[in-house]
DRENDO-1510 file (C-alpha; in Angstrom, 1 decimal, always signed):
<recs>
REC; n; res; u; v; w
REC; 1; UNK; -50.2; +226.3; +143.6 .
REC; 2; UNK; -52.4; +227.7; +141.8 .
REC; 3; UNK; -52.1; +231.0; +143.1 .
REC; 4; UNK; -48.4; +230.9; +143.4 .
REC; 5; UNK; -48.0; +230.4; +139.8 .
REC; 6; UNK; -50.5; +233.7; +139.1 .
REC; 7; UNK; -48.2; +235.9; +141.1 .
REC; 8; UNK; -45.3; +235.1; +139.3 .
REC; 9; UNK; -46.8; +234.7; +135.8 .
REC; 10; UNK; -48.2; +238.7; +136.1 .
REC; 11; UNK; -45.2; +240.2; +137.5 .
REC; 12; UNK; -42.9; +238.2; +134.6 .
REC; 13; UNK; -45.7; +239.2; +132.2 .
REC; 14; UNK; -45.1; +243.2; +132.9 .
REC; 15; UNK; -41.4; +242.3; +133.2 .
REC; 16; UNK; -41.1; +240.6; +130.1 .
REC; 17; UNK; -42.8; +243.5; +128.2 .
REC; 18; UNK; -40.3; +245.9; +130.0 .
REC; 19; UNK; -36.5; +244.4; +129.1 .
REC; 20; UNK; -34.1; +246.8; +128.3 .
REC; 21; UNK; -30.5; +245.4; +130.1 .
REC; 22; UNK; -27.8; +243.2; +129.3 .
REC; 23; UNK; -25.9; +240.6; +131.6 .
REC; 24; UNK; -22.7; +242.7; +133.1 .
REC; 25; UNK; -24.5; +246.6; +131.0 .
REC; 26; UNK; -23.2; +249.3; +132.4 .
REC; 27; UNK; -25.4; +251.6; +134.2 .
REC; 28; UNK; -28.8; +251.5; +131.5 .
REC; 29; UNK; -30.5; +254.6; +133.0 .
REC; 30; UNK; -34.5; +253.9; +133.0 .
REC; 31; UNK; -37.6; +256.5; +134.1 .
REC; 32; UNK; -38.7; +253.3; +135.0 .
REC; 33; UNK; -36.2; +252.7; +137.5 .
REC; 34; UNK; -33.1; +250.9; +137.9 .
REC; 35; UNK; -31.4; +248.2; +139.6 .
REC; 36; UNK; -29.2; +245.1; +139.7 .
REC; 37; UNK; -28.6; +241.4; +140.8 .
REC; 38; UNK; -25.9; +238.8; +141.1 .
REC; 39; UNK; -27.0; +235.0; +141.5 .
REC; 40; UNK; -24.3; +233.0; +142.7 .
REC; 41; UNK; -21.2; +235.0; +140.6 .
REC; 42; UNK; -23.4; +236.0; +137.4 .
REC; 43; UNK; -24.1; +239.2; +137.6 .
REC; 44; UNK; -26.5; +241.0; +135.9 .
REC; 45; UNK; -26.6; +244.8; +135.7 .
REC; 46; UNK; -28.8; +247.5; +133.9 .
REC; 47; UNK; -32.1; +246.1; +134.9 .
REC; 48; UNK; -35.3; +247.8; +135.0 .
REC; 49; UNK; -37.0; +248.4; +138.3 .
REC; 50; UNK; -41.0; +248.6; +138.0 .
REC; 51; UNK; -43.5; +248.9; +141.2 .
REC; 52; UNK; -46.6; +247.4; +140.4 .
REC; 53; UNK; -49.7; +247.1; +142.7 .
REC; 54; UNK; -49.9; +243.5; +145.1 .
REC; 55; UNK; -50.2; +240.6; +142.9 .
REC; 56; UNK; -51.9; +239.0; +146.0 .
REC; 57; UNK; -54.8; +242.2; +145.9 .
REC; 58; UNK; -53.4; +243.6; +149.4 .
REC; 59; UNK; -54.2; +247.1; +149.5 .
REC; 60; UNK; -51.4; +249.0; +150.0 .
REC; 61; UNK; -49.2; +246.9; +149.0 .
REC; 62; UNK; -46.6; +246.7; +145.9 .
REC; 63; UNK; -44.9; +243.9; +144.4 .
REC; 64; UNK; -41.1; +245.3; +142.3 .
REC; 65; UNK; -39.5; +243.1; +139.7 .
REC; 66; UNK; -35.6; +243.9; +138.4 .
REC; 67; UNK; -35.5; +242.5; +134.8 .
REC; 68; UNK; -32.5; +241.6; +132.7 .
REC; 69; UNK; -32.2; +240.5; +129.0 .
REC; 70; UNK; -33.2; +238.0; +128.0 .
REC; 71; UNK; -36.1; +237.6; +130.5 .
REC; 72; UNK; -34.2; +236.8; +133.3 .
REC; 73; UNK; -35.4; +238.7; +136.6 .
REC; 74; UNK; -35.9; +238.8; +140.5 .
REC; 75; UNK; -39.5; +239.4; +141.5 .
REC; 76; UNK; -40.2; +240.5; +145.3 .
REC; 77; UNK; -43.5; +240.2; +146.3 .
REC; 78; UNK; -45.0; +242.6; +148.7 .
REC; 79; UNK; -42.6; +244.9; +149.2 .
REC; 80; UNK; -42.2; +246.7; +152.8 .
REC; 81; UNK; -43.3; +250.2; +152.6 .
REC; 82; UNK; -41.1; +251.9; +155.4 .
REC; 83; UNK; -38.2; +254.1; +154.1 .
REC; 84; UNK; -35.8; +252.6; +156.3 .
REC; 85; UNK; -35.5; +249.4; +158.1 .
REC; 86; UNK; -34.4; +245.8; +157.8 .
REC; 87; UNK; -37.2; +243.4; +157.1 .
REC; 88; UNK; -37.5; +239.6; +156.3 .
REC; 89; UNK; -38.0; +237.8; +153.3 .
REC; 90; UNK; -39.7; +234.6; +153.9 .
REC; 91; UNK; -39.6; +231.0; +152.8 .
REC; 92; UNK; -42.3; +231.0; +149.6 .
REC; 93; UNK; -44.5; +228.2; +150.3 .
REC; 94; UNK; -45.2; +229.0; +153.6 .
REC; 95; UNK; -46.7; +232.6; +153.0 .
REC; 96; UNK; -48.5; +232.4; +149.4 .
REC; 97; UNK; -51.5; +234.5; +150.1 .
REC; 98; UNK; -50.2; +236.8; +152.8 .
REC; 99; UNK; -48.6; +240.0; +153.5 .
REC; 100; UNK; -45.4; +238.9; +154.0 .
REC; 101; UNK; -42.2; +239.6; +151.8 .
REC; 102; UNK; -41.1; +236.8; +149.3 .
REC; 103; UNK; -39.0; +236.5; +146.5 .
REC; 104; UNK; -38.7; +234.3; +143.2 .
REC; 105; UNK; -35.9; +234.4; +140.2 .
REC; 106; UNK; -36.9; +233.4; +136.8 .
REC; 107; UNK; -34.4; +232.9; +134.0 .
REC; 108; UNK; -35.0; +232.3; +130.1 .
REC; 109; UNK; -34.7; +229.0; +128.0 .
REC; 110; UNK; -31.0; +229.1; +126.8 .
REC; 111; UNK; -30.0; +230.8; +130.3 .
REC; 112; UNK; -27.2; +229.7; +132.8 .
REC; 113; UNK; -29.4; +228.3; +135.4 .
REC; 114; UNK; -32.7; +228.0; +133.6 .
REC; 115; UNK; -34.0; +224.7; +134.7 .
REC; 116; UNK; -37.6; +223.9; +134.4 .
REC; 117; UNK; -36.8; +220.2; +135.3 .
REC; 118; UNK; -36.8; +221.6; +139.2 .
REC; 119; UNK; -39.5; +223.6; +139.2 .
REC; 120; UNK; -38.6; +226.4; +136.9 .
REC; 121; UNK; -38.7; +229.2; +138.9 .
REC; 122; UNK; -36.5; +229.9; +142.2 .
REC; 123; UNK; -38.4; +230.9; +145.3 .
REC; 124; UNK; -36.8; +232.6; +148.9 .
REC; 125; UNK; -36.0; +230.6; +151.5 .
REC; 126; UNK; -34.6; +233.2; +153.6 .
REC; 127; UNK; -33.2; +236.5; +153.6 .
REC; 128; UNK; -33.6; +240.6; +154.3 .
REC; 129; UNK; -34.3; +243.9; +152.6 .
REC; 130; UNK; -33.0; +246.7; +153.6 .
REC; 131; UNK; -34.9; +249.8; +152.5 .
REC; 132; UNK; -32.3; +252.5; +151.7 .
REC; 133; UNK; -34.8; +255.5; +150.7 .
REC; 134; UNK; -38.6; +254.8; +150.1 .
REC; 135; UNK; -38.1; +253.8; +146.5 .
REC; 136; UNK; -35.0; +252.4; +146.8 .
REC; 137; UNK; -33.4; +249.0; +148.7 .
REC; 138; UNK; -31.2; +246.5; +148.8 .
REC; 139; UNK; -31.6; +242.5; +149.3 .
REC; 140; UNK; -29.6; +239.1; +150.4 .
REC; 141; UNK; -31.3; +236.0; +150.2 .
REC; 142; UNK; -31.1; +232.4; +149.1 .
REC; 143; UNK; -33.4; +230.7; +147.5 .
REC; 144; UNK; -34.1; +226.8; +145.8 .
REC; 145; UNK; -36.1; +225.1; +143.1 .
REC; 146; UNK; -39.2; +223.8; +144.4 .
REC; 147; UNK; -38.2; +220.5; +143.4 .
REC; 148; UNK; -34.7; +220.5; +144.7 .
REC; 149; UNK; -35.5; +222.4; +148.0 .
REC; 150; UNK; -32.5; +221.3; +150.1 .
REC; 151; UNK; -30.1; +222.9; +147.3 .
REC; 152; UNK; -29.5; +226.8; +148.1 .
REC; 153; UNK; -28.1; +229.6; +146.3 .
REC; 154; UNK; -27.9; +233.1; +147.0 .
REC; 155; UNK; -29.3; +236.2; +145.0 .
REC; 156; UNK; -28.3; +239.7; +146.1 .
REC; 157; UNK; -29.0; +243.2; +144.0 .
REC; 158; UNK; -30.3; +246.5; +144.6 .
REC; 159; UNK; -32.5; +249.0; +143.0 .
REC; 160; UNK; -34.5; +251.8; +143.0 .
REC; 161; UNK; -38.0; +252.5; +141.5 .
</recs>
């Protein structure tokens, strides 16, 4: 689990530095990329999308985050490199330290879904990323709190970087 938190911490640190979007904001333009996500029924729009080298250290692999104010973010680990196609998002604990794609969702204190008592970060159970271009994507995924894996939540989103 230590390496899992290292992955999350690296992307979250970068995401928090680059925050510049608001819940339900309208079409903010970012030179870094833009995106949005919906968690259950709560929408986060105008997000900044960044792409960084794999936090797992895999060559030619990248992680991507969609960051929204006040620090809520979707983190996609090992984003597929293809310019088109559908790709699986895997159950996070089963693919840590591999180059398979998984997803995490982070909410900050005083936001609707922040829940450190259940493990804090929500992690992917299953889902799909659709690459709509070499640097653009959509996704839909089921996620859960680490300490309550039987309760699933839906997160969807899109972005470009």
